[in-house]
C-alpha positions in Angstrom: -1.0 -5.3 14.2 2.5 -5.3 15.7 4.0 -7.5 12.9 2.6 -5.4 10.0 3.9 -2.0 11.7 7.6 -3.8 12.2 7.1 -4.5 8.6 5.7 -1.3 7.4 9.0 0.0 9.0 11.5 -2.3 7.2 10.1 -1.6 3.7 10.5 2.7 4.7 13.7 1.8 6.0 14.6 0.2 2.7 13.1 2.7 0.7 14.9 5.2 2.7 18.4 3.5 1.9 17.8 3.4 -1.9 16.8 7.5 -2.0 20.3 7.6 -0.8 21.8 5.8 -2.8 20.3 6.7 -6.2 22.3 8.9 -8.5 19.1 10.2 -10.5 16.8 11.0 -7.6 13.9 11.6 -10.1 13.8 8.5 -11.6 12.3 7.5 -8.1 10.0 10.1 -7.0 6.7 8.0 -5.8 4.6 9.2 -2.9 6.4 7.0 -0.4 9.9 9.4 -1.5 7.6 12.5 -1.0 6.6 11.5 2.3 10.2 10.2 3.2 11.1 13.7 2.1 8.6 15.6 4.1 9.7 13.6 7.2 13.6 14.8 6.3 11.9 18.3 6.8 10.4 18.2 9.9 6.5 18.2 8.1 5.7 14.4 9.2 6.7 12.1 12.0 7.9 8.8 11.3 4.4 7.8 12.5 2.7 9.8 10.0 4.9 8.2 7.1 4.3 5.1 8.2 0.5 5.1 8.7 0.3 6.6 5.3 2.2 3.6 3.8 -0.1 1.5 6.0 -2.9 2.9 4.8 -2.0 2.8 1.1 -1.1 -0.8 1.5 -4.4 -2.0 2.9 -7.0 0.8 1.1 -5.6 0.3 -1.9 -6.9 -3.0 -3.7 -10.0 -2.5 -2.0 -11.0 1.0 -3.7 -9.0 -0.2 -6.9 -11.7 -3.1 -7.1 -14.6 -0.6 -6.5 -13.9 1.9 -8.9 -13.0 -0.7 -11.8 -16.6 -2.6 -10.9 -17.9 1.0 -11.2 -15.8 1.7 -14.1 -17.3 -1.3 -16.0 -20.7 -0.9 -15.0 -20.7 2.5 -16.9 -19.1 1.2 -19.7 -21.9 -1.4 -20.2 -24.6 0.8 -19.8 -22.8 3.1 -22.3 -22.4 1.2 -25.4 -21.1 4.5 -27.8 -18.4 4.9 -25.3 -17.5 1.5 -25.2 -17.1 1.8 -29.2 -15.5 4.9 -29.0 -12.9 3.2 -26.5 -12.6 -0.1 -28.8 -11.3 2.2 -32.0 -9.1 4.2 -29.7 -7.2 1.1 -28.4 -7.3 -0.2 -32.3 -5.8 2.7 -33.3 -2.8 3.0 -30.7 -2.3 -0.9 -30.6 -3.1 -1.6 -34.2 -2.4 -5.3 -35.4 -0.6 -5.9 -32.0 -2.1 -8.2 -29.6 -3.6 -7.1 -25.9 -1.5 -7.8 -22.7 -2.4 -7.6 -19.1 
């Protein structure tokens, strides 16, 4: 746990350094950036920021996999929705091959 906390602090500090050197801030405004700016304003503590980033790193893969699982089940249970999705994909992609 101590190693993980240290790794999070290092990642956040790297992000903080990157934000301080960019010319166009809007290209780098993600959730971690928002957290860092909230800390700079005094709205969050460093511990709050570290905990939020840690939870994003740990929780995101699990919640994403569950969400995708249920999405696929719902699509399989509703073939007309699947057909509509496939038509939209074909309209957007045309003859291009789908990629990951």
